[in-house]
One Martini backbone bead per residue (centre of mass of N, CA, C, O) as a GRO file, in nm:
protein
  359
    1UNK     BB    1  -2.163 -18.750  -6.882
    2UNK     BB    2  -2.308 -18.653  -6.559
    3UNK     BB    3  -2.481 -18.884  -6.478
    4UNK     BB    4  -2.567 -19.119  -6.227
    5UNK     BB    5  -2.698 -19.427  -6.333
    6UNK     BB    6  -2.930 -19.647  -6.227
    7UNK     BB    7  -3.015 -20.004  -6.288
    8UNK     BB    8  -3.340 -20.171  -6.296
    9UNK     BB    9  -3.453 -20.456  -6.399
   10UNK     BB   10  -3.697 -20.632  -6.512
   11UNK     BB   11  -3.849 -20.934  -6.401
   12UNK     BB   12  -4.105 -20.885  -6.629
   13UNK     BB   13  -4.069 -20.886  -6.925
   14UNK     BB   14  -4.167 -20.870  -7.225
   15UNK     BB   15  -4.239 -21.096  -7.435
   16UNK     BB   16  -4.164 -21.171  -7.757
   17UNK     BB   17  -4.449 -21.228  -7.864
   18UNK     BB   18  -4.588 -20.972  -7.754
   19UNK     BB   19  -4.398 -20.767  -7.882
   20UNK     BB   20  -4.451 -20.844  -8.177
   21UNK     BB   21  -4.751 -20.770  -8.164
   22UNK     BB   22  -4.718 -20.471  -8.095
   23UNK     BB   23  -4.516 -20.388  -8.335
   24UNK     BB   24  -4.722 -20.452  -8.568
   25UNK     BB   25  -4.950 -20.260  -8.386
   26UNK     BB   26  -4.900 -19.984  -8.185
   27UNK     BB   27  -4.991 -19.715  -8.244
   28UNK     BB   28  -5.067 -19.448  -7.992
   29UNK     BB   29  -5.008 -19.439  -7.658
   30UNK     BB   30  -5.064 -19.756  -7.546
   31UNK     BB   31  -4.772 -19.864  -7.526
   32UNK     BB   32  -4.508 -19.970  -7.294
   33UNK     BB   33  -4.223 -20.003  -7.173
   34UNK     BB   34  -4.025 -20.161  -6.919
   35UNK     BB   35  -3.915 -19.863  -6.868
   36UNK     BB   36  -3.785 -19.584  -6.659
   37UNK     BB   37  -3.707 -19.245  -6.595
   38UNK     BB   38  -3.545 -19.086  -6.296
   39UNK     BB   39  -3.531 -18.750  -6.146
   40UNK     BB   40  -3.436 -18.527  -5.879
   41UNK     BB   41  -3.528 -18.205  -5.712
   42UNK     BB   42  -3.346 -17.971  -5.504
   43UNK     BB   43  -3.196 -17.703  -5.369
   44UNK     BB   44  -2.978 -17.871  -5.205
   45UNK     BB   45  -2.915 -18.118  -5.439
   46UNK     BB   46  -3.046 -18.107  -5.686
   47UNK     BB   47  -2.977 -18.334  -5.906
   48UNK     BB   48  -3.098 -18.672  -5.819
   49UNK     BB   49  -3.137 -19.002  -5.838
   50UNK     BB   50  -3.068 -19.155  -6.098
   51UNK     BB   51  -3.307 -19.375  -6.278
   52UNK     BB   52  -3.373 -19.711  -6.383
   53UNK     BB   53  -3.695 -19.863  -6.403
   54UNK     BB   54  -3.964 -20.016  -6.384
   55UNK     BB   55  -4.254 -19.990  -6.515
   56UNK     BB   56  -4.490 -19.769  -6.338
   57UNK     BB   57  -4.639 -19.646  -6.096
   58UNK     BB   58  -4.687 -19.343  -5.924
   59UNK     BB   59  -4.631 -19.155  -5.625
   60UNK     BB   60  -4.871 -18.916  -5.494
   61UNK     BB   61  -4.954 -18.662  -5.326
   62UNK     BB   62  -5.249 -18.488  -5.296
   63UNK     BB   63  -5.054 -18.213  -5.256
   64UNK     BB   64  -4.932 -18.197  -5.514
   65UNK     BB   65  -4.867 -17.925  -5.704
   66UNK     BB   66  -4.951 -18.024  -5.992
   67UNK     BB   67  -5.261 -18.078  -5.910
   68UNK     BB   68  -5.315 -17.748  -5.851
   69UNK     BB   69  -5.088 -17.568  -6.054
   70UNK     BB   70  -4.958 -17.691  -6.321
   71UNK     BB   71  -4.642 -17.761  -6.278
   72UNK     BB   72  -4.555 -17.836  -6.612
   73UNK     BB   73  -4.365 -18.034  -6.854
   74UNK     BB   74  -4.284 -18.129  -7.204
   75UNK     BB   75  -4.199 -18.385  -7.448
   76UNK     BB   76  -4.148 -18.480  -7.805
   77UNK     BB   77  -4.007 -18.783  -7.948
   78UNK     BB   78  -3.779 -18.983  -8.163
   79UNK     BB   79  -3.692 -19.318  -8.254
   80UNK     BB   80  -3.489 -19.489  -8.510
   81UNK     BB   81  -3.481 -19.751  -8.736
   82UNK     BB   82  -3.241 -19.863  -8.934
   83UNK     BB   83  -3.151 -20.078  -9.182
   84UNK     BB   84  -2.885 -20.174  -8.993
   85UNK     BB   85  -3.026 -20.152  -8.679
   86UNK     BB   86  -2.994 -19.887  -8.590
   87UNK     BB   87  -3.028 -19.609  -8.350
   88UNK     BB   88  -3.209 -19.290  -8.374
   89UNK     BB   89  -3.217 -18.951  -8.302
   90UNK     BB   90  -3.414 -18.647  -8.333
   91UNK     BB   91  -3.295 -18.368  -8.210
   92UNK     BB   92  -3.253 -18.375  -7.883
   93UNK     BB   93  -3.127 -18.096  -7.823
   94UNK     BB   94  -3.378 -17.929  -7.902
   95UNK     BB   95  -3.560 -18.041  -7.682
   96UNK     BB   96  -3.380 -17.958  -7.445
   97UNK     BB   97  -3.385 -17.652  -7.504
   98UNK     BB   98  -3.693 -17.620  -7.481
   99UNK     BB   99  -3.714 -17.714  -7.187
  100UNK     BB  100  -3.557 -17.481  -7.072
  101UNK     BB  101  -3.761 -17.265  -7.161
  102UNK     BB  102  -4.004 -17.386  -7.012
  103UNK     BB  103  -3.884 -17.372  -6.730
  104UNK     BB  104  -3.870 -17.064  -6.713
  105UNK     BB  105  -4.185 -17.016  -6.741
  106UNK     BB  106  -4.255 -17.242  -6.491
  107UNK     BB  107  -4.047 -17.236  -6.253
  108UNK     BB  108  -3.823 -17.447  -6.324
  109UNK     BB  109  -3.573 -17.643  -6.332
  110UNK     BB  110  -3.284 -17.699  -6.499
  111UNK     BB  111  -3.196 -17.925  -6.749
  112UNK     BB  112  -2.941 -18.026  -6.891
  113UNK     BB  113  -2.884 -18.114  -7.203
  114UNK     BB  114  -2.697 -18.363  -7.148
  115UNK     BB  115  -2.900 -18.497  -6.947
  116UNK     BB  116  -3.137 -18.532  -7.131
  117UNK     BB  117  -2.990 -18.703  -7.347
  118UNK     BB  118  -2.903 -18.926  -7.153
  119UNK     BB  119  -3.182 -19.022  -7.068
  120UNK     BB  120  -3.294 -19.104  -7.352
  121UNK     BB  121  -3.060 -19.288  -7.427
  122UNK     BB  122  -3.062 -19.498  -7.191
  123UNK     BB  123  -3.352 -19.592  -7.222
  124UNK     BB  124  -3.329 -19.688  -7.516
  125UNK     BB  125  -3.111 -19.900  -7.461
  126UNK     BB  126  -3.270 -20.075  -7.259
  127UNK     BB  127  -3.532 -20.059  -7.486
  128UNK     BB  128  -3.448 -20.145  -7.784
  129UNK     BB  129  -3.660 -20.377  -7.859
  130UNK     BB  130  -3.894 -20.142  -7.893
  131UNK     BB  131  -3.776 -20.073  -8.163
  132UNK     BB  132  -3.891 -20.052  -8.455
  133UNK     BB  133  -3.915 -20.086  -8.756
  134UNK     BB  134  -3.950 -19.863  -9.043
  135UNK     BB  135  -4.197 -19.985  -9.130
  136UNK     BB  136  -4.450 -19.762  -9.170
  137UNK     BB  137  -4.329 -19.542  -8.970
  138UNK     BB  138  -4.200 -19.667  -8.729
  139UNK     BB  139  -4.148 -19.597  -8.371
  140UNK     BB  140  -4.006 -19.429  -8.084
  141UNK     BB  141  -4.170 -19.275  -7.834
  142UNK     BB  142  -4.071 -18.987  -7.642
  143UNK     BB  143  -4.149 -18.882  -7.286
  144UNK     BB  144  -4.057 -18.605  -7.145
  145UNK     BB  145  -4.097 -18.495  -6.791
  146UNK     BB  146  -4.205 -18.221  -6.565
  147UNK     BB  147  -4.275 -18.189  -6.201
  148UNK     BB  148  -4.451 -18.094  -5.918
  149UNK     BB  149  -4.383 -18.296  -5.611
  150UNK     BB  150  -4.458 -18.126  -5.389
  151UNK     BB  151  -4.590 -18.101  -5.058
  152UNK     BB  152  -4.828 -17.844  -5.121
  153UNK     BB  153  -5.024 -17.537  -5.035
  154UNK     BB  154  -4.902 -17.303  -5.264
  155UNK     BB  155  -4.804 -17.010  -5.444
  156UNK     BB  156  -4.515 -17.159  -5.565
  157UNK     BB  157  -4.232 -17.282  -5.631
  158UNK     BB  158  -4.113 -17.578  -5.631
  159UNK     BB  159  -3.886 -17.795  -5.409
  160UNK     BB  160  -3.998 -18.050  -5.574
  161UNK     BB  161  -3.871 -18.230  -5.857
  162UNK     BB  162  -3.969 -18.424  -6.151
  163UNK     BB  163  -3.799 -18.634  -6.386
  164UNK     BB  164  -3.912 -18.802  -6.688
  165UNK     BB  165  -3.907 -19.115  -6.889
  166UNK     BB  166  -4.097 -19.239  -7.157
  167UNK     BB  167  -4.208 -19.519  -7.374
  168UNK     BB  168  -4.354 -19.562  -7.720
  169UNK     BB  169  -4.472 -19.729  -7.962
  170UNK     BB  170  -4.513 -19.619  -8.312
  171UNK     BB  171  -4.714 -19.558  -8.561
  172UNK     BB  172  -4.865 -19.449  -8.809
  173UNK     BB  173  -5.070 -19.179  -8.821
  174UNK     BB  174  -5.154 -19.280  -9.115
  175UNK     BB  175  -5.386 -19.492  -9.215
  176UNK     BB  176  -5.356 -19.544  -9.558
  177UNK     BB  177  -5.232 -19.268  -9.560
  178UNK     BB  178  -5.206 -18.950  -9.651
  179UNK     BB  179  -5.434 -18.693  -9.536
  180UNK     BB  180  -5.632 -18.444  -9.541
  181UNK     BB  181  -5.717 -18.180  -9.319
  182UNK     BB  182  -5.981 -18.047  -9.156
  183UNK     BB  183  -6.074 -17.713  -9.047
  184UNK     BB  184  -6.152 -17.524  -8.753
  185UNK     BB  185  -6.253 -17.204  -8.666
  186UNK     BB  186  -6.171 -17.034  -8.381
  187UNK     BB  187  -6.369 -16.755  -8.218
  188UNK     BB  188  -6.384 -16.819  -7.885
  189UNK     BB  189  -6.084 -16.927  -7.883
  190UNK     BB  190  -5.757 -16.933  -7.733
  191UNK     BB  191  -5.430 -17.044  -7.677
  192UNK     BB  192  -5.272 -16.755  -7.661
  193UNK     BB  193  -5.091 -16.482  -7.517
  194UNK     BB  194  -4.939 -16.220  -7.429
  195UNK     BB  195  -4.727 -16.355  -7.182
  196UNK     BB  196  -4.775 -16.640  -7.197
  197UNK     BB  197  -4.751 -17.012  -7.264
  198UNK     BB  198  -4.728 -17.079  -7.577
  199UNK     BB  199  -4.398 -17.142  -7.593
  200UNK     BB  200  -4.470 -17.365  -7.400
  201UNK     BB  201  -4.453 -17.713  -7.301
  202UNK     BB  202  -4.772 -17.738  -7.167
  203UNK     BB  203  -5.063 -17.882  -7.066
  204UNK     BB  204  -5.252 -17.629  -7.053
  205UNK     BB  205  -5.258 -17.574  -7.358
  206UNK     BB  206  -5.411 -17.841  -7.426
  207UNK     BB  207  -5.654 -17.817  -7.242
  208UNK     BB  208  -5.760 -17.542  -7.374
  209UNK     BB  209  -5.815 -17.693  -7.667
  210UNK     BB  210  -6.047 -17.909  -7.630
  211UNK     BB  211  -6.313 -17.752  -7.675
  212UNK     BB  212  -6.240 -17.671  -7.966
  213UNK     BB  213  -6.205 -17.962  -8.068
  214UNK     BB  214  -6.498 -18.041  -8.025
  215UNK     BB  215  -6.608 -17.847  -8.234
  216UNK     BB  216  -6.465 -17.970  -8.474
  217UNK     BB  217  -6.600 -18.244  -8.463
  218UNK     BB  218  -6.895 -18.134  -8.485
  219UNK     BB  219  -6.802 -18.013  -8.785
  220UNK     BB  220  -6.622 -18.245  -8.928
  221UNK     BB  221  -6.335 -18.212  -8.808
  222UNK     BB  222  -5.988 -18.270  -8.719
  223UNK     BB  223  -5.919 -17.961  -8.652
  224UNK     BB  224  -5.792 -17.668  -8.488
  225UNK     BB  225  -5.781 -17.310  -8.537
  226UNK     BB  226  -5.594 -17.033  -8.422
  227UNK     BB  227  -5.607 -16.711  -8.303
  228UNK     BB  228  -5.530 -16.429  -8.191
  229UNK     BB  229  -5.598 -16.253  -7.887
  230UNK     BB  230  -5.600 -15.945  -7.974
  231UNK     BB  231  -5.754 -15.949  -8.285
  232UNK     BB  232  -5.865 -16.212  -8.425
  233UNK     BB  233  -5.674 -16.262  -8.720
  234UNK     BB  234  -5.420 -16.437  -8.659
  235UNK     BB  235  -5.246 -16.702  -8.731
  236UNK     BB  236  -5.107 -16.968  -8.545
  237UNK     BB  237  -5.240 -17.270  -8.460
  238UNK     BB  238  -5.298 -17.565  -8.370
  239UNK     BB  239  -5.350 -17.774  -8.116
  240UNK     BB  240  -5.047 -17.940  -8.223
  241UNK     BB  241  -4.968 -17.749  -8.481
  242UNK     BB  242  -4.800 -17.625  -8.745
  243UNK     BB  243  -4.792 -17.376  -9.016
  244UNK     BB  244  -4.831 -17.363  -9.388
  245UNK     BB  245  -4.780 -17.149  -9.690
  246UNK     BB  246  -4.816 -17.191 -10.039
  247UNK     BB  247  -4.700 -17.041 -10.324
  248UNK     BB  248  -4.687 -16.994 -10.674
  249UNK     BB  249  -4.360 -16.917 -10.635
  250UNK     BB  250  -4.261 -17.124 -10.381
  251UNK     BB  251  -4.323 -16.985 -10.139
  252UNK     BB  252  -4.317 -16.955  -9.770
  253UNK     BB  253  -4.546 -16.939  -9.488
  254UNK     BB  254  -4.510 -16.873  -9.129
  255UNK     BB  255  -4.595 -16.825  -8.830
  256UNK     BB  256  -4.490 -16.649  -8.585
  257UNK     BB  257  -4.345 -16.636  -8.294
  258UNK     BB  258  -4.427 -16.616  -7.912
  259UNK     BB  259  -4.737 -16.763  -7.889
  260UNK     BB  260  -4.594 -17.015  -8.002
  261UNK     BB  261  -4.468 -17.312  -8.078
  262UNK     BB  262  -4.135 -17.429  -8.122
  263UNK     BB  263  -4.099 -17.648  -8.345
  264UNK     BB  264  -3.891 -17.892  -8.456
  265UNK     BB  265  -4.022 -17.948  -8.726
  266UNK     BB  266  -4.049 -17.659  -8.812
  267UNK     BB  267  -3.744 -17.588  -8.818
  268UNK     BB  268  -3.668 -17.812  -9.021
  269UNK     BB  269  -3.840 -17.711  -9.261
  270UNK     BB  270  -3.707 -17.442  -9.302
  271UNK     BB  271  -3.437 -17.567  -9.387
  272UNK     BB  272  -3.528 -17.771  -9.603
  273UNK     BB  273  -3.682 -17.582  -9.795
  274UNK     BB  274  -3.447 -17.392  -9.853
  275UNK     BB  275  -3.267 -17.617  -9.985
  276UNK     BB  276  -3.506 -17.667 -10.210
  277UNK     BB  277  -3.592 -17.353 -10.295
  278UNK     BB  278  -3.798 -17.265 -10.037
  279UNK     BB  279  -3.858 -16.998  -9.888
  280UNK     BB  280  -3.907 -16.896  -9.544
  281UNK     BB  281  -4.152 -16.697  -9.384
  282UNK     BB  282  -4.176 -16.513  -9.079
  283UNK     BB  283  -4.516 -16.414  -8.999
  284UNK     BB  284  -4.789 -16.255  -9.010
  285UNK     BB  285  -5.120 -16.426  -9.062
  286UNK     BB  286  -5.405 -16.376  -9.209
  287UNK     BB  287  -5.711 -16.515  -9.265
  288UNK     BB  288  -5.763 -16.360  -9.533
  289UNK     BB  289  -5.514 -16.465  -9.682
  290UNK     BB  290  -5.608 -16.750  -9.698
  291UNK     BB  291  -5.884 -16.715  -9.837
  292UNK     BB  292  -5.784 -16.539 -10.082
  293UNK     BB  293  -5.554 -16.725 -10.182
  294UNK     BB  294  -5.726 -16.968 -10.260
  295UNK     BB  295  -5.931 -16.822 -10.444
  296UNK     BB  296  -5.694 -16.709 -10.648
  297UNK     BB  297  -5.433 -16.927 -10.636
  298UNK     BB  298  -5.179 -16.834 -10.473
  299UNK     BB  299  -5.259 -17.061 -10.286
  300UNK     BB  300  -5.164 -17.409 -10.326
  301UNK     BB  301  -5.074 -17.474 -10.019
  302UNK     BB  302  -5.143 -17.656  -9.708
  303UNK     BB  303  -4.966 -17.715  -9.394
  304UNK     BB  304  -4.873 -17.943  -9.130
  305UNK     BB  305  -4.685 -17.991  -8.812
  306UNK     BB  306  -4.535 -18.276  -8.628
  307UNK     BB  307  -4.425 -18.543  -8.461
  308UNK     BB  308  -4.649 -18.748  -8.531
  309UNK     BB  309  -4.727 -18.655  -8.845
  310UNK     BB  310  -4.513 -18.441  -8.940
  311UNK     BB  311  -4.681 -18.419  -9.236
  312UNK     BB  312  -4.985 -18.237  -9.343
  313UNK     BB  313  -5.236 -18.179  -9.527
  314UNK     BB  314  -5.464 -17.920  -9.603
  315UNK     BB  315  -5.781 -17.854  -9.648
  316UNK     BB  316  -6.044 -17.737  -9.532
  317UNK     BB  317  -6.202 -17.430  -9.419
  318UNK     BB  318  -6.407 -17.388  -9.135
  319UNK     BB  319  -6.686 -17.169  -9.064
  320UNK     BB  320  -6.953 -16.974  -8.947
  321UNK     BB  321  -6.929 -16.798  -9.247
  322UNK     BB  322  -6.772 -17.017  -9.406
  323UNK     BB  323  -6.589 -17.173  -9.669
  324UNK     BB  324  -6.267 -17.309  -9.753
  325UNK     BB  325  -6.118 -17.466  -9.975
  326UNK     BB  326  -5.908 -17.663 -10.093
  327UNK     BB  327  -5.633 -17.667 -10.225
  328UNK     BB  328  -5.498 -17.771 -10.523
  329UNK     BB  329  -5.249 -17.908 -10.356
  330UNK     BB  330  -4.942 -18.141 -10.242
  331UNK     BB  331  -4.654 -18.168 -10.363
  332UNK     BB  332  -4.455 -18.020 -10.174
  333UNK     BB  333  -4.546 -18.140  -9.912
  334UNK     BB  334  -4.457 -18.437  -9.989
  335UNK     BB  335  -4.160 -18.373 -10.042
  336UNK     BB  336  -4.092 -18.275  -9.759
  337UNK     BB  337  -4.180 -18.522  -9.607
  338UNK     BB  338  -3.995 -18.729  -9.746
  339UNK     BB  339  -3.725 -18.593  -9.681
  340UNK     BB  340  -3.754 -18.614  -9.371
  341UNK     BB  341  -3.806 -18.925  -9.333
  342UNK     BB  342  -3.547 -19.016  -9.475
  343UNK     BB  343  -3.362 -18.908  -9.257
  344UNK     BB  344  -3.485 -19.045  -9.003
  345UNK     BB  345  -3.463 -19.353  -9.152
  346UNK     BB  346  -3.186 -19.362  -9.332
  347UNK     BB  347  -3.243 -19.296  -9.663
  348UNK     BB  348  -3.078 -19.029  -9.612
  349UNK     BB  349  -2.870 -18.786  -9.597
  350UNK     BB  350  -2.736 -18.603  -9.314
  351UNK     BB  351  -2.666 -18.267  -9.378
  352UNK     BB  352  -2.756 -18.134  -9.079
  353UNK     BB  353  -2.707 -18.304  -8.809
  354UNK     BB  354  -2.975 -18.442  -8.659
  355UNK     BB  355  -2.861 -18.719  -8.599
  356UNK     BB  356  -2.845 -18.956  -8.313
  357UNK     BB  357  -2.671 -19.205  -8.194
  358UNK     BB  358  -2.753 -19.488  -7.976
  359UNK     BB  359  -2.699 -19.799  -8.133
   0.00000   0.00000   0.00000
């Protein structure tokens, strides 16, 4: 623990009755805990003034660089209540390491891995009562983020940067059970190109996906899938999820990284599936291979993964030129999903060393 963190507790914390009501049906990203973490950076002082304070609005100058040049990054992760009442985070070091990589791409200062983990740990401890029990896959979603808070108008890396962590109780992503999602193939928009920001977790990537997501909704689909920017042929990822293709011999293919986000869940599934006897190959994957594989029966399952949904089966692929039906099944998809959530919620032994105890 390298940061000296001061803590100011809320004078008006959420009362027990209201908290119980929220935790019974938390939704996602709607309710927030009583406190937040903040630390600031300047070239002269480095990271300083680390503090946990009551949750509330932040004050930004209208000329704050983030508002004009979008110099910001973020992470998404969860803490889980185990059956014995303890609270655990899932691979926080991996999120910290990815934020370091994102910082490099967005010309932001690096926050040391141990400081990142300390920040999310201490905030979760202060707001431990907001961590729901694991029934129905409820958890505490943690959102660390970093942004250019310097007051200036000029295109250069900011010299005042703020890192914060907020937390929000989260319910199961799928109410009523996991269901396949239908996808719309975007042929007019791409998520990222060579040399771009695709591998960084920055808001601009998500903002650029929204118009394509609107198209997907208009076509009756749940999500949009993007192709590579160079040839418009190779599958990259969904608006916010990584993809996998299961073959009839039990092998699995996932699009290689470089212009896509290296998801923590994605990396975990590669390890988990391999241990289950299903080797995962990372390579370029053409849209024709998807379409022809499903048609021939060689591709038996398609699934996507992310922090919020964990793992979800993929149904039909819809395009402007015709549709590809849903694959034959989702048996392995659901086995992988169950194995992962069992580790996260403490129902199975963590043989990978992924879980970190907080409380």
